[in-house]
C-alpha positions, 0 to 999 in steps of 0.5 A: 875895591877889595879889602886889604888882606895879608899874603899867605904865610909859610909857617908850621901849623899851630896846635888845634882843639879840632880833630885831625880828621876835620876838613881843612880850615883856612883863614885871612886877616883884613883891615877894618876901622877897629883894627885887623880882624880875622875870618876862618872858613871851610867848605860849609861857610864861615866857621868864625870871626876873630876881633883884633888881638893887638898884634897879627901874631896874636890874632893868628894864634887865636884863629888857630886855637879856636878853629884849627885855622892853620892855612892862611890864604887869599879869600874865595870870592864868597869870603871876599864878599863877606869881608867887604860887607864887614868892612863896610859895616865897621865904616858906618856904611849900610851893609847887609851881613844876613847873606853870609853863610855860617857853618853852625855844625857843632853849635848847640841848638839853643845857641843857634836860636840866640844867634839867629835872633841876634842877626835880626837886630839892626845896626844902631839898635840894641836889645838886652839879654832879657829882651832876647830871652823873651823873643825866644819865648823863654823869659827865664833864659836871660842868663843862658842867652848871655852865656851863648853870646859870650861863646859866639864864634861869629863876632860882628856877623852875629852882632853880640855887641848889640845885646846889653845887660839889664839897665843898658849896661854893657855886660861882658865882651870877650874881645881884646879891649873888652867893653871899649871895643864893644862901645866903639863898635856901637858908636860906629853904628850910631847906636842910640835909644829909640827915644833919643832918636826922636828928639829931632826929626831929620838929625843926620840929614843935610839941610840942603841939596848937595847935587844942586850945590855942586852944580851951582859951585861948578857954574860959578868957579871953573877951577873948583868945577875941575876939582869936583869933576876930578874927585867925583860925587860929594860923599860927605857923611853926617854923624848923628847925635842924640844931643848937642851936649854929647856932640860937644863932649865927644869933640872935647875928648877928640881934640889934639888926639889921633882918632884911634886914641881919642876913640878909646878914651871916649869909649872909656869915658862913656863906660863910666856911666849907665847906658854908655852907648848913649854917651855921657850926661851932664849929671853924670859928669858933675857927680863924678870925681876928677879921679874917676874922669881922669881914669878914662885917660882924660887930661886935666884941661879936658876934665875942666872943659867937660865940667864947664860944659856939664855945668852950663848944660845943667843950667840950661845954657846949652841949646837942644837940637830943636833949638839950634835948628832955629838959630843961625850959624853965627848965634850958634858959634857965639853961644857954644864958644863960651864953653871952656875948651870949645873954639870956633873951629870945633863949632864949625865942625859940629855945624858941618858934620853933625847939623849939615849946615850948607854954608860953612867955610872953616877958614882957620883950618889948615887943610882948607887953606892948603886945598885952596892953595893947591887948587888955585896955584898959590905958592903960600897958604892964604891967611884966614881973613883973605880966605874968608873974602875969597870964599864969599863967591861960593855962598851959600854952598861953602860947606860943599866947597870946603869938603872938596878943598879937603880932598884937594889938600889930601891929594897935594899931601899924597903927591908930596909924599910920593916925590 
């Protein structure tokens, strides 16, 4: 499926720093998970990427100023493939950007070496400026590395967001939103220190075989089978976490907010502490004043909830990843709902989307109830207790059933909106 791009705009060419004799540079805007980005290209390949500036007009102006990109048009097939790869990467998908051709004419030789090395950093991994300098064979060039990345015209394709200052600090980031944008990109890619990844082998993997679950559900429930055949393959993706504490802290921040607003606040919270791409720590939250935590955009109730979570974690009351994988679902719910601001639904989302548990049916979830009513032709939504009883027939595969019921709710909402 092609990425959504803007139609060519008829407008007066903007002023440019590139000479009039330069080849024509074209550009397009396209939607991503971090906003509408811009891409500029010429005969020799991509000349630059522009991260979102908040408004399309500002993004266009930046493209015109930086690259003399004065002609907005539909992307060529090669640029369309580049856009699709970038969009996929910013959705957290496996996406190869290494084949995107970059026009390096006019880029200093040292910068080219820095950019080439940066392109070898895999999603989810980070290096420091010093690490890059060492890999280039010049340990004393860390400052020059930082300057080169600060002038990187190929944002995302040359992933300067994966290069940090010493001690894991964010360092500078010239895109709109600054380090918040950098943190958001790292969060999408699931960036974590290698040591944290080893805390639990299998984190991010389902504890069941989705194919067998779909087959078993379809064999026992014709209406659910029809829904599954209509929707297609089970595509639920798990979000890895370095710890239960980090997962719950993020859940608290996200409660009752849009994903975009919550993502911004969570990034600001993380940025208050060292190595922010690894998430907040209990110690960091306990040492911080209310004013400092509120400065990230947190409400007072969420500050209180985070403090309660941090205190319980410091006291050893929050289980680790290895511990929860030895606990059954009900025990995890009982243990974690003792935290202020954490309800059963929040823990059920953790069980499903973080831990990959096979048999979760969030009966209090409006979307689940709406989906059930749509699939089984009910006029009214089933009550949570009724849905719990009705869902017994889907054991032990209720997580897969839940995912498909959410898809049914989305279809019902789309149909209602279209009428």
